[in-house]
C-alpha positions as CSV (number, residue, x, y, z in Angstrom):
1,X,107.1,10.3,44.5
2,X,106.9,9.6,48.5
3,X,109.6,11.4,50.5
4,X,111.0,9.4,53.0
5,X,110.3,10.2,56.3
6,X,112.3,8.1,59.3
7,X,110.7,10.3,61.8
8,X,107.3,9.1,60.3
9,X,105.2,7.1,62.9
10,X,105.3,3.7,62.8
11,X,102.5,2.0,61.1
12,X,101.7,-1.2,62.0
13,X,100.5,-3.8,59.4
14,X,99.1,-7.1,60.9
15,X,98.8,-10.6,59.4
16,X,95.4,-12.4,60.0
17,X,95.6,-14.6,63.2
18,X,96.6,-18.2,62.4
19,X,96.3,-21.2,64.4
20,X,94.4,-23.5,67.0
21,X,94.9,-25.8,69.8
22,X,94.9,-23.0,72.2
23,X,97.3,-20.9,70.3
24,X,97.3,-18.1,68.0
25,X,100.0,-16.3,65.7
26,X,100.4,-13.0,64.0
27,X,103.1,-11.2,62.2
28,X,103.4,-7.5,63.1
29,X,105.4,-5.2,60.3
30,X,106.6,-1.5,61.7
31,X,106.7,0.1,58.4
32,X,107.7,3.3,59.6
33,X,108.0,6.1,56.9
34,X,108.5,3.8,54.1
35,X,105.3,3.1,51.2
36,X,107.5,0.6,50.1
37,X,110.7,-1.5,51.2
38,X,113.9,-1.4,49.0
39,X,117.3,-2.8,49.1
40,X,119.2,-1.9,52.3
41,X,116.1,-1.4,54.1
42,X,115.6,-2.8,57.7
43,X,112.5,-5.0,58.1
44,X,111.6,-4.6,61.7
45,X,108.2,-6.2,63.2
46,X,107.4,-8.8,66.0
47,X,105.6,-12.2,66.1
48,X,102.8,-12.2,68.3
49,X,101.7,-15.2,70.1
50,X,98.3,-15.7,72.0
51,X,97.8,-18.7,74.0
52,X,94.5,-19.8,75.9
53,X,96.6,-22.3,77.9
54,X,100.4,-23.2,78.2
55,X,101.4,-24.8,75.3
56,X,104.5,-26.7,74.5
57,X,106.8,-25.7,71.5
58,X,110.2,-26.5,69.8
59,X,110.7,-23.2,68.4
60,X,109.3,-20.2,66.9
61,X,111.0,-18.7,63.5
62,X,110.5,-15.9,61.3
63,X,111.6,-15.9,57.5
64,X,112.1,-13.2,55.0
65,X,111.1,-14.9,51.7
66,X,110.7,-13.9,48.2
67,X,109.4,-16.0,45.4
68,X,109.2,-15.9,41.8
69,X,106.9,-18.5,40.3
70,X,105.9,-19.6,36.9
71,X,103.2,-21.5,35.1
72,X,103.0,-22.7,31.3
73,X,101.5,-25.0,29.0
74,X,104.7,-26.9,27.0
75,X,104.9,-27.1,23.6
76,X,102.9,-30.4,22.1
77,X,105.5,-33.2,20.9
78,X,106.7,-34.3,17.7
79,X,105.2,-37.6,18.3
80,X,101.5,-36.2,19.4
81,X,102.0,-35.6,23.0
82,X,99.8,-33.3,24.6
83,X,100.7,-30.0,26.2
84,X,101.4,-30.1,30.0
85,X,101.4,-27.4,32.7
86,X,105.0,-26.3,33.3
87,X,105.6,-24.9,36.9
88,X,109.0,-23.2,37.5
89,X,109.7,-21.8,41.4
90,X,112.6,-19.7,42.6
91,X,113.2,-19.0,46.2
92,X,114.7,-15.7,45.2
93,X,115.1,-14.3,48.9
94,X,115.4,-16.5,51.9
95,X,116.4,-15.3,55.5
96,X,115.8,-17.5,58.4
97,X,115.8,-15.8,62.7
98,X,115.1,-17.7,65.3
99,X,113.2,-15.8,68.1
100,X,112.8,-18.2,70.2
101,X,114.1,-20.1,72.2
102,X,116.8,-17.7,73.0
103,X,120.5,-18.9,72.4
104,X,121.3,-19.2,76.4
105,X,118.1,-21.0,76.9
106,X,118.6,-23.4,73.9
107,X,122.5,-24.0,74.4
108,X,123.3,-27.5,75.4
109,X,119.7,-28.8,74.9
110,X,118.6,-31.0,71.6
111,X,116.7,-29.9,68.6
112,X,113.9,-32.2,69.9
113,X,113.8,-30.0,73.1
114,X,110.3,-28.5,74.2
115,X,110.0,-25.2,75.7
116,X,106.6,-24.2,77.6
117,X,104.8,-20.9,76.6
118,X,102.6,-20.1,79.5
119,X,99.0,-18.9,79.0
120,X,98.7,-14.9,77.8
121,X,99.9,-13.0,74.9
122,X,103.7,-13.1,74.2
123,X,105.7,-10.8,71.6
124,X,109.2,-11.6,70.2
125,X,110.9,-9.1,68.1
126,X,112.5,-9.5,64.8
127,X,114.7,-7.6,62.6
128,X,115.9,-8.4,58.7
129,X,118.1,-6.2,56.3
130,X,117.3,-6.8,52.7
131,X,120.1,-7.7,50.1
132,X,121.0,-6.6,46.9
133,X,120.7,-9.6,45.0
134,X,118.5,-13.1,44.5
135,X,119.7,-16.0,46.4
136,X,118.1,-18.8,44.4
137,X,121.2,-20.1,43.0
138,X,122.8,-20.7,46.0
139,X,119.7,-21.9,47.7
140,X,119.1,-25.4,48.2
141,X,115.4,-25.5,49.4
142,X,114.0,-25.3,45.9
143,X,111.1,-27.5,45.3
144,X,112.2,-31.1,44.5
145,X,110.9,-33.1,41.5
146,X,107.6,-34.2,41.8
147,X,104.1,-34.7,40.3
148,X,100.9,-33.0,41.7
149,X,97.1,-33.4,40.4
150,X,94.9,-30.5,40.0
151,X,91.9,-29.5,38.2
152,X,94.0,-29.6,34.7
153,X,95.2,-32.7,35.5
154,X,99.0,-34.0,36.0
155,X,101.6,-31.1,36.5
156,X,105.1,-31.8,36.5
157,X,107.5,-30.0,39.0
158,X,111.0,-29.9,38.9
159,X,114.1,-28.1,39.9
160,X,114.8,-25.1,37.9
161,X,118.1,-25.3,35.8
162,X,118.8,-21.8,35.3
163,X,119.7,-19.1,37.4
164,X,120.8,-15.7,37.2
165,X,122.2,-13.4,39.7
166,X,120.7,-9.9,39.4
167,X,119.4,-7.3,41.7
168,X,116.2,-8.6,43.5
169,X,113.3,-7.9,41.2
170,X,110.1,-5.8,42.0
171,X,107.0,-7.4,43.2
172,X,104.8,-8.3,40.2
173,X,101.1,-9.2,40.0
174,X,98.4,-9.0,37.0
175,X,99.2,-12.6,35.4
176,X,97.0,-14.7,37.2
177,X,97.9,-18.3,36.6
178,X,100.8,-17.8,34.9
179,X,103.5,-15.6,36.8
180,X,104.4,-13.7,39.7
181,X,106.8,-12.4,42.0
182,X,105.7,-11.6,45.9
183,X,107.4,-10.8,48.8
184,X,106.7,-11.6,52.6
185,X,107.5,-12.2,56.2
186,X,106.7,-15.6,57.5
187,X,106.1,-16.7,61.3
188,X,106.2,-20.4,62.0
189,X,105.6,-22.0,65.3
190,X,107.1,-25.6,65.6
191,X,104.9,-27.8,68.0
192,X,106.6,-30.3,69.9
193,X,104.1,-33.2,69.4
194,X,104.1,-35.0,65.9
195,X,100.3,-35.1,66.1
196,X,100.0,-31.1,66.3
197,X,100.3,-29.1,63.1
198,X,102.7,-26.6,63.3
199,X,101.2,-22.8,63.1
200,X,102.1,-20.5,60.0
201,X,101.1,-17.0,59.0
202,X,102.6,-14.6,56.7
203,X,102.3,-10.9,55.7
204,X,103.2,-9.8,52.4
205,X,104.9,-6.5,51.5
206,X,105.7,-4.6,48.5
207,X,109.0,-4.5,47.5
208,X,110.9,-2.0,45.0
209,X,114.6,-2.3,44.1
210,X,117.2,0.2,44.3
211,X,118.3,1.7,41.0
212,X,121.4,1.0,39.3
213,X,123.9,3.6,38.9
214,X,122.6,6.0,36.2
215,X,125.1,6.5,33.3
216,X,126.0,10.1,32.3
217,X,124.1,11.9,29.7
218,X,125.7,11.8,26.1
219,X,123.8,15.2,24.8
220,X,122.7,13.6,21.9
221,X,119.2,11.5,21.2
222,X,117.6,8.6,20.3
223,X,114.7,8.3,18.2
224,X,111.9,6.8,15.9
225,X,111.2,8.3,12.5
226,X,108.5,8.1,10.0
227,X,108.3,9.8,6.3
228,X,105.2,10.5,4.8
229,X,104.0,12.1,1.4
230,X,100.5,13.4,0.8
231,X,98.6,13.8,-1.8
232,X,96.5,16.4,-3.4
233,X,93.0,16.1,-4.8
234,X,92.2,17.9,-7.7
235,X,89.1,18.1,-9.3
236,X,89.3,18.3,-13.4
237,X,86.8,19.4,-16.0
238,X,83.0,17.9,-15.7
239,X,82.6,15.2,-17.8
240,X,80.0,15.1,-20.9
241,X,76.8,13.3,-20.2
242,X,74.7,11.9,-22.9
243,X,71.0,13.2,-22.9
244,X,69.4,9.9,-21.8
245,X,71.8,9.7,-18.9
246,X,71.0,12.9,-17.9
247,X,67.3,12.4,-18.0
248,X,68.0,9.4,-15.7
249,X,69.5,11.2,-13.2
250,X,73.1,9.5,-13.5
251,X,75.6,10.8,-11.0
252,X,78.9,12.6,-12.0
253,X,81.8,11.0,-12.2
254,X,84.5,11.5,-9.5
255,X,87.2,13.6,-9.8
256,X,90.5,12.5,-10.9
257,X,93.0,11.7,-8.0
258,X,96.4,13.0,-8.9
259,X,100.0,13.6,-7.0
260,X,101.3,17.4,-7.7
261,X,104.5,18.8,-7.0
262,X,103.0,21.0,-4.0
263,X,102.2,17.8,-2.3
264,X,104.2,18.2,1.1
265,X,106.4,15.4,2.3
266,X,106.9,15.5,6.0
267,X,109.1,13.5,8.4
268,X,108.0,12.9,11.9
269,X,110.6,11.9,14.8
270,X,109.9,10.9,18.6
271,X,113.1,11.4,20.3
272,X,114.3,10.7,23.9
273,X,117.6,11.7,25.5
274,X,120.5,9.3,25.1
275,X,120.2,6.8,27.2
276,X,116.5,6.3,26.9
277,X,115.5,6.4,30.4
278,X,112.3,6.6,31.9
279,X,111.5,6.8,35.9
280,X,108.3,5.8,37.9
281,X,105.7,8.2,38.8
282,X,107.9,10.7,36.5
283,X,107.1,13.0,33.2
284,X,108.2,11.3,29.9
285,X,111.1,13.6,28.6
286,X,109.9,13.5,25.1
287,X,110.2,15.3,22.1
288,X,107.9,15.2,18.7
289,X,109.7,17.2,15.7
290,X,107.9,17.1,12.6
291,X,109.8,18.3,9.5
292,X,108.8,19.3,6.0
293,X,111.2,18.1,3.1
294,X,109.0,20.0,0.5
295,X,107.6,23.7,0.4
296,X,103.6,24.1,0.3
297,X,101.2,26.7,0.0
298,X,99.2,24.8,2.5
299,X,99.7,24.3,6.4
300,X,99.7,20.8,8.2
301,X,97.4,20.0,11.2
302,X,98.3,17.7,14.1
303,X,94.6,16.1,14.6
304,X,95.5,13.3,17.3
305,X,98.2,12.1,19.5
306,X,98.3,9.1,21.9
307,X,101.5,8.5,24.1
308,X,101.4,4.4,25.5
309,X,103.9,2.7,27.2
310,X,104.1,-0.7,26.6
311,X,105.5,-3.5,29.0
312,X,106.8,-6.9,27.5
313,X,107.1,-9.4,30.2
314,X,108.9,-12.5,29.3
315,X,107.8,-15.6,30.9
316,X,109.7,-18.7,31.0
317,X,108.6,-22.2,32.8
318,X,111.2,-24.8,32.0
319,X,110.9,-25.5,28.1
320,X,108.0,-23.3,27.6
321,X,108.0,-19.6,26.9
322,X,105.7,-16.7,26.5
323,X,105.9,-12.7,26.2
324,X,103.2,-11.1,27.6
325,X,102.2,-7.4,26.4
326,X,100.6,-4.9,28.7
327,X,100.1,-1.2,27.8
328,X,99.1,2.1,29.8
329,X,98.0,5.1,27.7
330,X,99.8,8.0,28.9
331,X,97.9,10.6,27.4
332,X,95.5,10.4,24.4
333,X,93.8,13.6,22.2
334,X,91.8,13.7,18.9
335,X,90.2,16.3,16.6
336,X,92.7,18.6,17.9
337,X,93.3,20.8,14.7
338,X,96.6,22.4,16.2
339,X,98.6,23.9,13.2
340,X,102.2,23.1,12.6
341,X,104.5,25.5,11.5
342,X,103.2,28.0,9.0
343,X,102.7,28.8,5.4
344,X,106.0,30.5,4.9
345,X,108.0,27.6,6.0
346,X,110.6,26.3,3.6
347,X,111.4,23.1,2.6
348,X,113.7,21.7,5.7
349,X,111.8,23.7,8.2
350,X,111.4,22.2,11.6
351,X,108.3,22.4,14.2
352,X,108.4,21.3,17.7
353,X,105.1,19.7,19.0
354,X,104.2,21.6,22.2
355,X,105.3,19.1,25.0
356,X,102.3,20.8,27.2
357,X,100.5,18.2,25.7
358,X,101.8,15.5,27.6
359,X,103.7,17.7,30.3
360,X,102.9,17.1,33.8
361,X,101.4,13.5,33.2
362,X,103.5,10.9,34.9
363,X,104.0,7.2,34.7
364,X,100.9,5.5,36.5
365,X,101.8,4.2,39.7
366,X,101.5,0.6,38.3
367,X,104.4,0.5,36.7
368,X,107.2,-1.7,38.0
369,X,110.8,-0.7,37.1
370,X,112.8,-2.8,34.0
371,X,114.3,-6.1,35.7
372,X,115.5,-9.6,35.0
373,X,115.5,-12.4,37.2
374,X,115.4,-16.4,36.6
375,X,112.2,-16.9,34.8
376,X,110.8,-13.5,34.6
377,X,112.2,-10.3,32.5
378,X,110.3,-7.2,32.0
379,X,111.3,-4.4,29.2
380,X,109.6,-1.5,27.9
381,X,108.6,0.2,24.6
382,X,107.1,4.0,23.9
383,X,104.8,4.0,21.6
384,X,103.7,7.3,20.1
385,X,100.6,7.7,17.3
386,X,101.0,11.0,15.8
387,X,98.0,11.9,13.5
388,X,98.4,14.6,10.7
389,X,95.9,16.3,8.5
390,X,96.4,18.1,5.2
391,X,93.7,20.1,3.6
392,X,93.9,18.6,-0.1
393,X,91.8,20.3,-2.7
394,X,88.6,22.9,-1.7
395,X,86.4,20.6,0.4
396,X,88.2,17.5,1.2
397,X,91.6,16.8,3.1
398,X,94.1,13.8,3.9
399,X,94.5,12.1,7.5
400,X,97.0,10.3,8.4
401,X,98.2,8.3,11.8
402,X,102.3,7.4,11.7
403,X,103.1,5.1,14.3
404,X,106.3,5.1,16.2
405,X,108.1,2.9,18.8
406,X,111.2,3.5,21.1
407,X,113.3,0.9,23.1
408,X,113.3,2.1,27.0
409,X,114.3,1.1,30.1
410,X,112.2,2.3,33.4
411,X,114.1,3.0,36.6
412,X,112.6,2.7,40.0
413,X,113.8,6.4,41.0
414,X,115.1,5.1,44.2
415,X,118.8,6.8,44.0
416,X,121.3,4.7,45.4
417,X,123.6,6.9,48.4
418,X,126.6,8.6,47.2
419,X,128.3,6.3,49.6
420,X,127.6,3.4,47.7
421,X,128.3,5.0,44.7
422,X,131.8,5.7,45.7
423,X,132.3,2.4,46.9
424,X,131.4,0.9,43.3
425,X,133.3,3.4,41.5
426,X,136.1,2.4,43.8
427,X,135.8,-1.5,42.8
428,X,135.8,-0.8,39.3
429,X,139.0,1.3,39.2
430,X,140.7,-1.4,40.9
431,X,138.8,-4.7,41.3
432,X,141.9,-6.4,43.0
433,X,142.0,-3.9,45.8
434,X,141.1,-5.6,49.2
435,X,138.5,-4.6,51.7
436,X,141.3,-3.5,53.9
437,X,142.4,-1.0,51.6
438,X,139.3,1.1,51.4
439,X,139.7,2.4,54.8
440,X,140.7,6.1,53.4
441,X,138.0,6.2,51.3
442,X,135.6,5.3,54.2
443,X,137.4,7.6,56.5
444,X,136.7,10.5,53.9
445,X,132.5,9.7,53.8
446,X,132.5,9.5,57.2
447,X,134.5,13.1,57.7
448,X,131.8,14.6,55.0
449,X,128.7,12.9,56.8
450,X,128.1,10.7,53.8
451,X,128.6,7.5,55.6
452,X,127.5,7.2,60.0
453,X,130.6,6.8,61.8
454,X,129.3,3.5,63.6
455,X,130.2,1.9,60.1
456,X,133.3,0.4,59.7
457,X,135.5,-0.4,57.0
458,X,135.4,-3.4,54.7
459,X,132.1,-2.1,52.7
460,X,133.4,-2.2,49.0
461,X,132.3,-5.1,46.8
462,X,134.8,-7.6,46.4
463,X,134.2,-7.7,42.7
464,X,133.7,-4.9,40.5
465,X,130.4,-3.9,38.8
466,X,130.1,-4.4,35.2
467,X,130.4,-1.2,32.6
468,X,127.0,-0.1,31.0
469,X,127.1,-1.5,27.7
470,X,126.8,0.9,24.7
471,X,123.4,2.5,24.0
472,X,121.9,1.0,21.1
473,X,122.0,2.7,17.4
474,X,119.5,4.9,16.4
475,X,116.1,3.1,15.4
476,X,114.9,2.7,11.4
477,X,112.1,4.7,10.6
478,X,109.0,4.0,12.2
479,X,110.5,1.1,14.1
480,X,112.0,0.9,17.8
481,X,115.2,-1.1,17.0
482,X,116.6,-4.2,14.8
483,X,114.4,-7.1,15.5
484,X,116.1,-9.4,18.4
485,X,116.8,-13.1,17.9
486,X,113.9,-15.4,19.6
487,X,114.7,-16.0,23.2
488,X,116.7,-13.3,23.6
489,X,116.6,-11.2,26.8
490,X,118.3,-7.9,27.1
491,X,121.2,-7.8,29.7
492,X,120.4,-6.3,32.8
493,X,122.0,-3.4,34.5
494,X,124.8,-4.1,36.8
495,X,123.9,-5.4,40.1
496,X,125.6,-4.2,43.4
497,X,127.2,-7.1,45.3
498,X,125.7,-8.0,48.6
499,X,128.8,-7.4,50.6
500,X,127.8,-3.7,50.4
501,X,124.6,-4.3,52.1
502,X,126.1,-5.7,55.2
503,X,126.8,-2.5,56.9
504,X,125.5,0.3,54.7
505,X,122.7,2.2,56.2
506,X,119.4,2.4,54.7
507,X,118.5,4.4,51.8
508,X,116.8,8.1,52.5
509,X,116.1,9.0,49.1
510,X,112.5,9.7,48.2
511,X,110.7,6.8,46.9
512,X,107.9,6.5,44.0
513,X,104.2,5.2,44.8
514,X,104.3,2.1,43.4
515,X,101.4,0.2,43.9
516,X,100.9,-3.0,41.7
517,X,97.5,-5.1,41.5
518,X,96.3,-6.7,44.7
519,X,97.3,-10.7,44.0
520,X,95.2,-12.9,46.1
521,X,96.6,-16.4,46.7
522,X,96.7,-17.9,43.1
523,X,95.2,-21.4,43.0
524,X,97.1,-22.5,39.8
525,X,100.4,-20.9,41.3
526,X,99.9,-21.8,45.0
527,X,102.6,-23.7,46.6
528,X,102.5,-25.5,50.0
529,X,106.1,-25.6,51.7
530,X,105.9,-28.9,52.8
531,X,104.1,-30.6,50.1
532,X,105.2,-28.9,46.9
533,X,102.6,-27.7,44.5
534,X,99.3,-28.3,45.4
535,X,95.9,-27.6,44.0
536,X,93.9,-25.4,46.5
537,X,90.4,-26.2,44.7
538,X,90.4,-29.7,45.9
């Protein structure tokens, strides 16, 4: 986790200079103490304009944007139609601010008015506040229907027909030509003459959402279980051989394999506290328990152990669907030979595997929290493989690897402020309560120092946050849970209302070190703002 430090010196992040014709522009972000941005954060910076000579412009605008883009091949038609690329694009975040001309200068002048910027370097500051929820459902600037030509032929683009209102998803990459979620600040210098191309430049940033309110612990556990019965290899009497076979050097017949009453029957459990939640950059609260159902004169050994986190990314592009599986090995050890329990253990005895084997190992910083947005959803499963061995006979032993899998949810680890949680709880308890009735609660928060005094009333969401659904029932032996119907997406955690974001202060909680793979401009997912989807290879 990276501690939040608002007093840390500002670290400017520059975009590449862009432009021509005597005018160049760049975006400079002031990141301050934030390793990543989250909901309620203020993104501050400036647009730097360098002019080798005086130029005429209509305006300088800066935009805060987020995009969720997918591209999949459509299924073939029943009449033999060939699969075609399907592209789906969502502008999940869109905020615009005009930094030049200032309102007093533009007052009374038309939209086609020209303003002269003298030669030299000029700076125009800007500031945005990141909201809670995506805004593509209400955004009218989505890409229009049309056809573009790329290296794979004609590609159909059409407006998306499905939207969900959820918390903004995290920055996501790692699926080139198929899916990505990215955020950036873009500046556009609108030139006054139609023959002069507008200057555009942008700077990307990493976004990690605020985690939803965590349900209280229940004190119980969810589990996955596997049972296994060992066999003992017993050597019977040596078989008789004829004189001729002995002279020819015939081998002895193999010993008979029998199941005896001494063969142990064991059960292996992988358990997580209920609800099954993991946190970015933190350890896994896992327990592994081995239980004997029968007594035995021999001990059982733990020979290998592997713990992996499996990400299931559901991607949709109109009628095309695909699920991509990605995995991270959290820990893996083999040839361990660790004794489980003792020979004196009676039937029904349980032995807990020492958690020092995986204690101190955190989730990698490339793991994104669980999320759902309009065309991409991410869920997780914890995969555990336990290797056991049992000495069966004098010189032989049996080894078995038991797979266990648990459905889990990964949270960002950015704790919501207390003022926000109390506002959400108040809205839950009385959903019809108006914002003008929340002043006593806000006064209490100000008195206790949990909300700055300059923030006024009216910050409670107008609608309540839905209750978290009941946890899933315990999994069947060796399985993560009942199979889901095709195309089913789990309900995302309840989302905060954007009405809270207007006057809530930035979050000062520690933030995980989230570093998704660097994503360059994707040719297949590339999109020009004015011309729609294009192929940059042409």
